[in-house]
LOVO-378840 format. One record per residue: residue number from 1; x negated, y, z of N, C-alpha, C in turn. Coordinates in steps of 0.05 Angstrom, whole numbers, padded with zeros to 5 digits. Example, Ala and Ser with C-alpha at 12.3 -4.5 7.8 and 13.67 -1.06 7.14 Angstrom:
// residues 2
  nuvo    n.c1    n.c2    n.c3   ca.c1   ca.c2   ca.c3    c.c1    c.c2    c.c3
     1  -00264  -00114   00156  -00246  -00090   00156  -00264  -00066   00156
     2  -00257  -00045   00142  -00273  -00021   00143  -00258   00001   00157
END
This chain:
// residues 325
  nuvo    n.c1    n.c2    n.c3   ca.c1   ca.c2   ca.c3    c.c1    c.c2    c.c3
     1  -00205   00287  -00430  -00197   00286  -00402  -00218   00272  -00386
     2  -00218   00276  -00359  -00236   00262  -00341  -00222   00238  -00329
     3  -00238   00217  -00324  -00228   00192  -00312  -00250   00178  -00297
     4  -00243   00160  -00280  -00262   00144  -00265  -00263   00116  -00278
     5  -00286   00109  -00288  -00289   00084  -00304  -00310   00066  -00291
     6  -00307   00040  -00295  -00328   00021  -00288  -00336   00005  -00312
     7  -00362  -00002  -00314  -00372  -00018  -00336  -00381  -00045  -00326
     8  -00381  -00050  -00299  -00387  -00075  -00287  -00376  -00075  -00259
     9  -00373  -00099  -00247  -00364  -00101  -00220  -00386  -00094  -00200
    10  -00378  -00085  -00176  -00398  -00079  -00156  -00388  -00060  -00135
    11  -00407  -00046  -00122  -00400  -00028  -00101  -00390  -00001  -00111
    12  -00385   00017  -00093  -00375   00044  -00102  -00393   00058  -00122
    13  -00418   00051  -00123  -00437   00064  -00141  -00432   00058  -00170
    14  -00416   00037  -00176  -00411   00030  -00204  -00390   00048  -00216
    15  -00377   00065  -00200  -00355   00082  -00210  -00367   00107  -00223
    16  -00359   00112  -00247  -00369   00135  -00263  -00347   00155  -00269
    17  -00353   00180  -00265  -00334   00202  -00271  -00341   00211  -00299
    18  -00325   00205  -00319  -00333   00208  -00347  -00311   00222  -00363
    19  -00318   00231  -00386  -00299   00243  -00406  -00288   00220  -00422
    20  -00262   00219  -00425  -00249   00198  -00441  -00228   00211  -00460
    21  -00221   00198  -00482  -00200   00209  -00499  -00174   00210  -00485
    22  -00158   00230  -00489  -00131   00231  -00477  -00114   00210  -00491
    23  -00101   00192  -00476  -00086   00171  -00489  -00060   00182  -00502
    24  -00050   00167  -00521  -00025   00174  -00535  -00004   00153  -00527
    25   00020   00162  -00519   00040   00143  -00511   00051   00127  -00534
    26   00052   00101  -00531   00063   00084  -00552   00093   00080  -00548
    27   00106   00063  -00563   00134   00058  -00559   00140   00049  -00530
    28   00160   00062  -00518   00168   00055  -00491   00149   00066  -00469
    29   00130   00082  -00477   00110   00093  -00458   00114   00123  -00454
    30   00102   00133  -00433   00103   00161  -00426   00075   00171  -00419
    31   00067   00194  -00429   00041   00206  -00421   00047   00224  -00397
    32   00032   00220  -00376   00036   00236  -00351   00010   00250  -00343
    33   00013   00275  -00336  -00009   00291  -00324  -00010   00285  -00294
    34  -00031   00273  -00285  -00033   00263  -00258  -00038   00285  -00238
    35  -00020   00288  -00219  -00024   00308  -00197  -00039   00296  -00174
    36  -00035   00271  -00168  -00049   00257  -00147  -00048   00227  -00153
    37  -00070   00213  -00147  -00071   00184  -00150  -00076   00171  -00123
    38  -00063   00149  -00116  -00067   00136  -00091  -00091   00117  -00093
    39  -00105   00114  -00070  -00127   00096  -00067  -00117   00071  -00052
    40  -00121   00047  -00064  -00111   00023  -00052  -00133   00002  -00050
    41  -00129  -00017  -00031  -00148  -00039  -00029  -00150  -00055  -00055
    42  -00128  -00056  -00070  -00128  -00070  -00095  -00149  -00057  -00114
    43  -00151  -00031  -00113  -00171  -00017  -00130  -00199  -00027  -00124
    44  -00204  -00032  -00099  -00231  -00042  -00091  -00235  -00070  -00102
    45  -00214  -00086  -00102  -00216  -00113  -00114  -00222  -00112  -00144
    46  -00210  -00093  -00158  -00216  -00089  -00186  -00245  -00080  -00190
    47  -00253  -00061  -00174  -00280  -00050  -00176  -00301  -00072  -00170
    48  -00295  -00090  -00151  -00314  -00111  -00144  -00314  -00134  -00164
    49  -00294  -00134  -00183  -00293  -00155  -00203  -00276  -00178  -00196
    50  -00259  -00176  -00175  -00241  -00198  -00167  -00215  -00198  -00182
    51  -00205  -00175  -00191  -00180  -00172  -00204  -00184  -00159  -00232
    52  -00163  -00161  -00249  -00164  -00151  -00276  -00187  -00164  -00292
    53  -00193  -00189  -00285  -00216  -00202  -00299  -00209  -00207  -00328
    54  -00183  -00207  -00335  -00175  -00211  -00363  -00179  -00187  -00380
    55  -00184  -00163  -00368  -00188  -00138  -00382  -00217  -00133  -00387
    56  -00225  -00126  -00411  -00254  -00122  -00417  -00264  -00096  -00404
    57  -00290  -00096  -00399  -00303  -00071  -00391  -00309  -00055  -00417
    58  -00310  -00028  -00415  -00305  -00011  -00391  -00275  -00008  -00386
    59  -00268  -00002  -00361  -00240   00002  -00354  -00237   00023  -00333
    60  -00215   00038  -00336  -00208   00059  -00316  -00191   00046  -00295
    61  -00199   00050  -00269  -00185   00036  -00248  -00163   00054  -00236
    62  -00149   00044  -00216  -00127   00059  -00203  -00100   00050  -00215
    63  -00080   00049  -00198  -00053   00040  -00207  -00030   00057  -00197
    64  -00034   00077  -00181  -00012   00091  -00167  -00016   00121  -00169
    65   00007   00135  -00171   00004   00164  -00171   00031   00178  -00176
    66   00028   00204  -00179   00051   00221  -00185   00042   00244  -00202
    67   00060   00255  -00218   00053   00277  -00236   00077   00286  -00252
    68   00070   00299  -00275   00091   00309  -00293   00089   00297  -00321
    69   00112   00291  -00333   00113   00281  -00360   00102   00302  -00379
    70   00084   00293  -00397   00073   00310  -00418   00087   00304  -00444
    71   00089   00278  -00450   00101   00270  -00476   00113   00242  -00472
    72   00133   00235  -00489   00145   00209  -00488   00142   00195  -00515
    73   00139   00169  -00513   00137   00153  -00538   00163   00146  -00550
    74   00162   00133  -00572   00186   00124  -00586   00204   00107  -00569
    75   00229   00112  -00569   00248   00095  -00554   00253   00103  -00525
    76   00239   00124  -00516   00243   00133  -00488   00263   00156  -00488
    77   00285   00151  -00475   00307   00171  -00475   00315   00180  -00447
    78   00305   00167  -00426   00313   00174  -00399   00293   00193  -00385
    79   00272   00201  -00399   00252   00218  -00387   00246   00240  -00407
    80   00237   00264  -00397   00232   00287  -00414   00207   00302  -00404
    81   00194   00316  -00422   00171   00332  -00414   00177   00350  -00391
    82   00157   00353  -00373   00157   00369  -00349   00173   00356  -00326
    83   00184   00333  -00330   00198   00319  -00308   00178   00308  -00289
    84   00183   00310  -00263   00165   00299  -00242   00171   00269  -00238
    85   00150   00253  -00238   00154   00224  -00236   00132   00213  -00218
    86   00136   00188  -00209   00116   00173  -00194   00117   00144  -00203
    87   00096   00130  -00196   00094   00102  -00205   00077   00086  -00185
    88   00082   00060  -00184   00068   00042  -00165   00048   00024  -00179
    89   00051   00019  -00205   00032   00002  -00218   00029   00011  -00247
    90   00007   00026  -00253   00000   00034  -00280  -00030   00034  -00282
    91  -00042   00013  -00292  -00072   00013  -00294  -00083   00037  -00308
    92  -00105   00048  -00297  -00117   00072  -00308  -00109   00097  -00295
    93  -00099   00096  -00270  -00088   00119  -00257  -00109   00138  -00245
    94  -00134   00129  -00243  -00155   00147  -00234  -00164   00165  -00258
    95  -00147   00183  -00266  -00152   00198  -00290  -00135   00224  -00289
    96  -00142   00243  -00306  -00126   00267  -00308  -00100   00262  -00323
    97  -00100   00242  -00341  -00076   00235  -00356  -00075   00204  -00357
    98  -00051   00193  -00357  -00047   00165  -00359  -00021   00159  -00374
    99  -00022   00137  -00390   00003   00128  -00402   00015   00107  -00384
   100   00041   00109  -00380   00056   00091  -00362   00081   00081  -00377
   101   00087   00055  -00375   00112   00046  -00386   00136   00061  -00373
   102   00154   00069  -00389   00177   00085  -00379   00192   00070  -00357
   103   00193   00043  -00359   00207   00027  -00340   00194   00026  -00313
   104   00168   00035  -00311   00153   00034  -00286   00154   00061  -00272
   105   00167   00081  -00284   00168   00108  -00272   00194   00113  -00257
   106   00191   00128  -00235   00215   00136  -00219   00215   00166  -00217
   107   00238   00179  -00219   00240   00208  -00215   00234   00216  -00187
   108   00220   00238  -00183   00214   00248  -00156   00234   00271  -00150
   109   00249   00268  -00128   00269   00288  -00123   00257   00314  -00112
   110   00272   00336  -00116   00264   00362  -00104   00263   00357  -00074
   111   00243   00370  -00061   00240   00366  -00032   00218   00346  -00025
   112   00209   00331  -00045   00187   00312  -00041   00164   00322  -00059
   113   00142   00330  -00047   00120   00341  -00063   00104   00318  -00077
   114   00087   00326  -00096   00072   00306  -00112   00054   00288  -00094
   115   00040   00300  -00075   00022   00284  -00059   00037   00264  -00042
   116   00060   00272  -00031   00076   00254  -00015   00087   00231  -00033
   117   00096   00238  -00057   00106   00218  -00076   00084   00198  -00083
   118   00060   00208  -00088   00038   00190  -00095   00030   00172  -00072
   119   00033   00182  -00048   00025   00167  -00024   00044   00145  -00016
   120   00069   00147  -00026   00090   00129  -00015   00095   00105  -00033
   121   00085   00105  -00057   00094   00084  -00076   00084   00056  -00069
   122   00059   00051  -00071   00048   00024  -00065   00053   00016  -00036
   123   00044   00033  -00018   00046   00027   00011   00075   00026   00020
   124   00091   00045   00010   00119   00047   00018   00135   00023   00008
   125   00132   00016  -00017   00146  -00007  -00028   00137  -00033  -00015
   126   00111  -00034  -00008   00101  -00058   00006   00114  -00060   00033
   127   00113  -00038   00048   00125  -00039   00075   00155  -00044   00074
   128   00169  -00033   00055   00197  -00037   00052   00203  -00067   00047
   129   00187  -00079   00029   00191  -00107   00023   00187  -00124   00049
   130   00166  -00119   00063   00160  -00135   00087   00183  -00134   00107
   131   00193  -00110   00113   00211  -00107   00136   00241  -00107   00129
   132   00247  -00106   00102   00276  -00107   00095   00283  -00132   00079
   133   00264  -00145   00067   00270  -00168   00049   00256  -00193   00057
   134   00229  -00192   00059   00214  -00216   00067   00222  -00225   00095
   135   00221  -00207   00114   00232  -00212   00141   00249  -00188   00148
   136   00276  -00190   00144   00294  -00168   00150   00294  -00163   00180
   137   00281  -00142   00189   00279  -00137   00218   00307  -00131   00229
   138   00313  -00143   00252   00338  -00139   00266   00334  -00123   00291
   139   00355  -00110   00301   00352  -00095   00327   00341  -00114   00349
   140   00321  -00105   00363   00310  -00121   00385   00287  -00138   00377
   141   00282  -00142   00351   00259  -00158   00343   00233  -00145   00351
   142   00213  -00161   00359   00187  -00151   00366   00167  -00159   00344
   143   00154  -00139   00332   00135  -00144   00310   00107  -00136   00318
   144   00088  -00152   00311   00060  -00146   00314   00050  -00136   00286
   145   00040  -00111   00285   00031  -00099   00260   00001  -00095   00261
   146  -00014  -00110   00244  -00042  -00106   00242  -00048  -00081   00227
   147  -00072  -00070   00231  -00081  -00045   00217  -00059  -00024   00219
   148  -00049  -00020   00243  -00026  -00003   00247  -00031   00026   00241
   149  -00056   00035   00239  -00062   00062   00232  -00068   00066   00203
   150  -00066   00045   00187  -00071   00046   00158  -00047   00055   00143
   151  -00050   00058   00116  -00028   00067   00100  -00003   00050   00101
   152  -00006   00024   00098   00017   00006   00100   00027   00005   00129
   153   00008   00002   00148   00016  -00002   00176   00032   00021   00187
   154   00025   00046   00180   00040   00069   00191   00069   00069   00180
   155   00072   00063   00154   00099   00063   00142   00115   00039   00152
   156   00101   00016   00154   00115  -00008   00164   00125  -00004   00193
   157   00109   00008   00209   00117   00014   00237   00143   00031   00237
   158   00143   00052   00220   00167   00069   00220   00192   00055   00210
   159   00189   00038   00189   00212   00024   00179   00222   00003   00199
   160   00204  -00010   00213   00213  -00029   00234   00229  -00014   00255
   161   00219   00010   00263   00233   00025   00284   00260   00035   00274
   162   00262   00044   00249   00288   00054   00240   00308   00032   00237
   163   00298   00006   00236   00316  -00017   00235   00322  -00028   00263
   164   00311  -00015   00283   00318  -00023   00311   00298  -00043   00323
   165   00275  -00047   00311   00256  -00065   00322   00236  -00051   00341
   166   00220  -00067   00354   00198  -00057   00371   00171  -00065   00358
   167   00151  -00048   00362   00126  -00052   00348   00103  -00053   00368
   168   00087  -00074   00365   00060  -00076   00378   00040  -00072   00355
   169   00026  -00049   00356   00007  -00043   00335  -00021  -00052   00343
   170  -00036  -00063   00325  -00064  -00070   00330  -00081  -00051   00313
   171  -00101  -00038   00326  -00120  -00020   00313  -00148  -00028   00320
   172  -00168  -00018   00306  -00195  -00026   00310  -00211  -00008   00328
   173  -00200   00015   00336  -00215   00033   00353  -00196   00051   00369
   174  -00206   00061   00391  -00190   00079   00408  -00181   00104   00393
   175  -00198   00113   00374  -00191   00137   00359  -00166   00135   00342
   176  -00157   00110   00337  -00134   00105   00320  -00108   00101   00336
   177  -00110   00100   00362  -00086   00094   00378  -00065   00116   00376
   178  -00074   00141   00376  -00055   00164   00376  -00038   00164   00351
   179  -00051   00159   00328  -00035   00160   00303  -00016   00137   00301
   180  -00023   00114   00312  -00005   00091   00312   00019   00096   00330
   181   00014   00108   00353   00036   00115   00372   00054   00137   00360
   182   00042   00156   00346   00057   00177   00333   00077   00166   00312
   183   00069   00144   00300   00087   00132   00280   00109   00116   00293
   184   00108   00111   00319   00129   00098   00333   00121   00072   00347
   185   00096   00064   00346   00088   00039   00359   00094   00040   00389
   186   00107   00020   00399   00114   00019   00428   00090   00013   00445
   187   00072  -00004   00434   00047  -00011   00448   00025  -00012   00426
   188   00000  -00007   00434  -00022  -00008   00416  -00044  -00025   00428
   189  -00054  -00045   00414  -00076  -00061   00422  -00101  -00052   00407
   190  -00122  -00046   00421  -00148  -00039   00408  -00165  -00064   00408
   191  -00172  -00074   00384  -00185  -00100   00382  -00202  -00100   00356
   192  -00227  -00108   00360  -00246  -00112   00337  -00253  -00141   00333
   193  -00248  -00158   00353  -00259  -00185   00353  -00237  -00207   00349
   194  -00213  -00199   00342  -00191  -00217   00337  -00183  -00232   00362
   195  -00186  -00219   00385  -00178  -00231   00411  -00152  -00217   00421
   196  -00133  -00215   00404  -00109  -00199   00410  -00085  -00215   00418
   197  -00085  -00241   00413  -00061  -00257   00416  -00050  -00257   00445
   198  -00067  -00261   00465  -00057  -00262   00492  -00044  -00236   00500
   199  -00056  -00213   00492  -00045  -00187   00499  -00018  -00183   00485
   200  -00016  -00192   00460   00009  -00189   00445   00031  -00205   00458
   201   00024  -00230   00467   00044  -00247   00481   00053  -00233   00507
   202   00034  -00223   00522   00041  -00210   00547   00059  -00185   00542
   203   00053  -00169   00522   00069  -00146   00516   00096  -00153   00506
   204   00099  -00176   00494   00125  -00184   00484   00143  -00196   00505
   205   00133  -00199   00530   00149  -00210   00551   00142  -00239   00557
   206   00122  -00249   00544   00112  -00276   00551   00120  -00298   00531
   207   00138  -00292   00512   00147  -00313   00493   00132  -00311   00467
   208   00120  -00289   00461   00108  -00285   00435   00126  -00267   00418
   209   00116  -00258   00395   00130  -00239   00378   00147  -00254   00357
   210   00167  -00240   00347   00184  -00251   00327   00171  -00253   00300
   211   00154  -00233   00294   00141  -00232   00267   00114  -00218   00270
   212   00095  -00228   00254   00069  -00215   00252   00065  -00207   00223
   213   00057  -00182   00219   00050  -00172   00192   00020  -00169   00191
   214   00007  -00187   00177  -00022  -00190   00178  -00035  -00187   00151
   215  -00048  -00164   00146  -00063  -00159   00122  -00092  -00157   00127
   216  -00102  -00168   00150  -00129  -00164   00158  -00148  -00186   00150
   217  -00138  -00206   00135  -00156  -00227   00125  -00159  -00251   00144
   218  -00177  -00269   00137  -00179  -00294   00151  -00186  -00292   00180
   219  -00200  -00271   00188  -00209  -00268   00216  -00187  -00267   00236
   220  -00164  -00257   00228  -00141  -00254   00246  -00120  -00275   00243
   221  -00123  -00294   00224  -00102  -00313   00218  -00094  -00330   00242
   222  -00113  -00341   00255  -00107  -00359   00278  -00094  -00343   00301
   223  -00105  -00320   00306  -00093  -00303   00328  -00064  -00296   00322
   224  -00059  -00290   00296  -00031  -00284   00289  -00013  -00307   00293
   225  -00022  -00331   00287  -00006  -00355   00292  -00001  -00358   00322
   226  -00022  -00354   00338  -00020  -00358   00367  -00001  -00338   00379
   227   00002  -00314   00367   00018  -00293   00379   00048  -00297   00374
   228   00055  -00316   00356   00083  -00320   00349   00099  -00335   00370
   229   00124  -00328   00372   00142  -00344   00389   00151  -00369   00373
   230   00165  -00387   00386   00176  -00410   00372   00195  -00400   00350
   231   00192  -00410   00326   00208  -00402   00303   00200  -00374   00293
   232   00178  -00364   00302   00169  -00338   00292   00158  -00339   00263
   233   00154  -00316   00251   00146  -00314   00223   00120  -00299   00220
   234   00102  -00310   00205   00077  -00296   00198   00079  -00287   00169
   235   00079  -00261   00166   00079  -00248   00139   00050  -00241   00133
   236   00038  -00257   00115   00010  -00252   00107   00008  -00237   00081
   237  -00011  -00219   00080  -00015  -00204   00055  -00044  -00194   00054
   238  -00052  -00180   00034  -00079  -00170   00032  -00098  -00189   00019
   239  -00094  -00197  -00007  -00111  -00216  -00020  -00139  -00207  -00024
   240  -00145  -00181  -00023  -00172  -00171  -00027  -00191  -00182  -00006
   241  -00181  -00187   00018  -00197  -00196   00041  -00199  -00226   00042
   242  -00186  -00240   00024  -00188  -00269   00023  -00167  -00283   00040
   243  -00163  -00309   00035  -00144  -00325   00050  -00156  -00340   00073
   244  -00139  -00354   00088  -00149  -00369   00111  -00162  -00396   00104
   245  -00162  -00404   00079  -00173  -00429   00071  -00152  -00451   00072
   246  -00161  -00476   00068  -00142  -00498   00068  -00129  -00502   00096
   247  -00103  -00508   00097  -00089  -00511   00122  -00079  -00539   00125
   248  -00083  -00550   00148  -00072  -00576   00155  -00045  -00570   00169
   249  -00023  -00575   00155   00003  -00567   00165   00009  -00580   00192
   250  -00001  -00604   00197   00004  -00617   00222  -00010  -00604   00246
   251  -00031  -00588   00240  -00045  -00575   00261  -00034  -00547   00268
   252  -00015  -00538   00252  -00003  -00512   00257   00015  -00513   00281
   253   00020  -00490   00294   00040  -00489   00316   00067  -00499   00305
   254   00081  -00513   00321   00107  -00525   00312   00128  -00503   00309
   255   00144  -00507   00289   00168  -00490   00284   00161  -00461   00279
   256   00139  -00455   00266   00133  -00428   00257   00136  -00427   00226
   257   00139  -00404   00216   00142  -00400   00187   00120  -00382   00177
   258   00107  -00390   00156   00084  -00375   00144   00091  -00368   00115
   259   00088  -00343   00108   00093  -00335   00080   00074  -00314   00070
   260   00070  -00314   00044   00052  -00295   00031   00070  -00275   00016
   261   00070  -00250   00026   00089  -00230   00015   00075  -00214  -00007
   262   00089  -00210  -00029   00079  -00195  -00052   00099  -00173  -00058
   263   00089  -00148  -00057   00108  -00126  -00060   00121  -00126  -00087
   264   00108  -00137  -00108   00119  -00136  -00135   00146  -00151  -00136
   265   00150  -00170  -00119   00175  -00185  -00119   00198  -00167  -00109
   266   00191  -00146  -00094   00211  -00127  -00084   00223  -00110  -00106
   267   00207  -00106  -00127   00214  -00088  -00149   00212  -00102  -00176
   268   00222  -00126  -00176   00217  -00143  -00200   00233  -00136  -00224
   269   00251  -00118  -00222   00266  -00107  -00245   00265  -00076  -00243
   270   00268  -00062  -00266   00269  -00033  -00264   00291  -00022  -00246
   271   00313  -00037  -00245   00335  -00028  -00229   00328  -00029  -00199
   272   00314  -00051  -00191   00306  -00054  -00164   00284  -00033  -00157
   273   00266  -00027  -00175   00246  -00007  -00171   00259   00020  -00165
   274   00279   00028  -00182   00292   00053  -00179   00306   00055  -00152
   275   00320   00033  -00144   00335   00033  -00119   00317   00034  -00095
   276   00296   00018  -00095   00277   00017  -00072   00263   00044  -00069
   277   00253   00055  -00091   00239   00081  -00090   00258   00103  -00081
   278   00283   00103  -00091   00302   00123  -00082   00308   00121  -00052
   279   00308   00097  -00042   00312   00093  -00013   00289   00106   00003
   280   00264   00101  -00006   00241   00112   00007   00243   00143   00007
   281   00249   00154  -00017   00250   00183  -00019   00273   00194  -00001
   282   00295   00180   00001   00317   00190   00018   00309   00189   00047
   283   00295   00168   00056   00286   00167   00083   00267   00191   00089
   284   00250   00198   00070   00232   00221   00073   00249   00247   00075
   285   00268   00251   00057   00284   00275   00057   00301   00277   00083
   286   00309   00254   00094   00324   00254   00119   00307   00257   00144
   287   00280   00257   00140   00262   00259   00163   00258   00233   00178
   288   00266   00211   00167   00264   00185   00181   00238   00170   00174
   289   00225   00179   00153   00200   00167   00144   00180   00189   00138
   290   00157   00189   00150   00137   00210   00147   00110   00198   00138
   291   00105   00199   00112   00079   00189   00103   00056   00205   00115
   292   00034   00191   00120   00010   00204   00132  -00012   00204   00112
   293  -00020   00227   00101  -00042   00229   00083  -00068   00233   00099
   294  -00084   00212   00099  -00108   00213   00116  -00132   00226   00104
   295  -00131   00229   00077  -00154   00242   00064  -00148   00249   00035
   296  -00158   00272   00027  -00155   00281  -00001  -00183   00285  -00013
   297  -00188   00274  -00036  -00214   00275  -00048  -00210   00285  -00077
   298  -00229   00302  -00087  -00228   00307  -00116  -00232   00281  -00131
   299  -00220   00279  -00155  -00222   00255  -00171  -00251   00247  -00175
   300  -00268   00266  -00178  -00297   00260  -00183  -00310   00246  -00159
   301  -00297   00248  -00135  -00308   00236  -00111  -00294   00209  -00104
   302  -00285   00195  -00125  -00271   00170  -00120  -00289   00150  -00106
   303  -00315   00150  -00113  -00334   00131  -00100  -00335   00136  -00070
   304  -00335   00161  -00062  -00336   00167  -00033  -00310   00158  -00019
   305  -00287   00161  -00033  -00262   00152  -00021  -00263   00122  -00017
   306  -00274   00107  -00036  -00276   00078  -00033  -00295   00071  -00010
   307  -00317   00084  -00008  -00336   00079   00013  -00324   00085   00040
   308  -00309   00106   00042  -00297   00114   00068  -00276   00093   00076
   309  -00260   00084   00056  -00239   00064   00063  -00252   00038   00071
   310  -00273   00030   00057  -00287   00005   00064  -00300   00006   00092
   311  -00307   00030   00101  -00319   00032   00127  -00299   00028   00150
   312  -00273   00027   00144  -00252   00024   00163  -00249   00048   00182
   313  -00261   00070   00175  -00260   00093   00192  -00236   00111   00186
   314  -00223   00106   00163  -00201   00123   00155  -00174   00114   00167
   315  -00155   00133   00166  -00128   00126   00174  -00109   00137   00152
   316  -00085   00126   00152  -00065   00136   00133  -00073   00130   00104
   317  -00061   00145   00086  -00064   00142   00057  -00086   00161   00046
   318  -00103   00150   00029  -00123   00166   00016  -00114   00173  -00013
   319  -00118   00198  -00021  -00110   00207  -00048  -00133   00219  -00063
   320  -00132   00216  -00089  -00151   00229  -00108  -00136   00251  -00122
   321  -00147   00275  -00123  -00133   00298  -00136  -00150   00307  -00160
   322  -00139   00304  -00184  -00154   00314  -00207  -00156   00344  -00208
   323  -00178   00354  -00219  -00182   00383  -00224  -00175   00388  -00253
   324  -00152   00400  -00258  -00143   00404  -00286  -00152   00431  -00297
   325  -00169   00445  -00283  -00179   00471  -00293  -00196   00467  -00318
END
């Protein structure tokens, strides 16, 4: 089978499209034929050498996808060959075949195609965690969503809206405003220099926003704090871009709440994973959630997908599609 492998950390050029042995599922595992694999910022962190440091080189990157069951290992009774499944975390997903723990797989319902399923898992579960559990959005809440035209931002905007909230989306260029508005953003701020706080406060009616969802790294941290209302909440995420550094708690705005949201806590048991994924799929089937696939690349062009995402020119979710011919 073909897979995308790295032998050292570095830029997109370290990614190699190579022939690898087809894996065999062990006890509790499932072999899946990959129909589409999602591209995530986490994958870039692995490629750069920041994550998976405990795993030796060479290693196949990628963690998300959808496809069909080929074979099941010993002890797997809830899945069968040819069944359609999706997953949010299975190392080695940039490949034509991948073994996945059975507990990490969710069934894909009829009416949801493979590419949609692959696009919704990481970003969808992340957005669901942020808006339903970390900060349960209430009707009338005003949220500032950074990178509102990205994979997480577009889904997060839609979930906030279906829960009755209002969204101020921040994007990096005029070309991204339309897609953010199409997802439901009530207002869109175009900003490249992290000078967004005053405009967010003005758009919120002068008091500041109830919650900020910030995955844009240290450059936006102070502005996100400044945009909050009294007792507002900053939901920080996106470890690939780094943290804000050491904080002097006495220098922070008074009566604000700051938290680091991790999607894995949303699906910390197989039962929670099944329930959360089923909710995402149901929202899609009901027409209340519409994933946006911003780019499809052949698996062999994974390096180009990474380069495009790092350029910040892309919108929506990027997918890698294996050629099984």
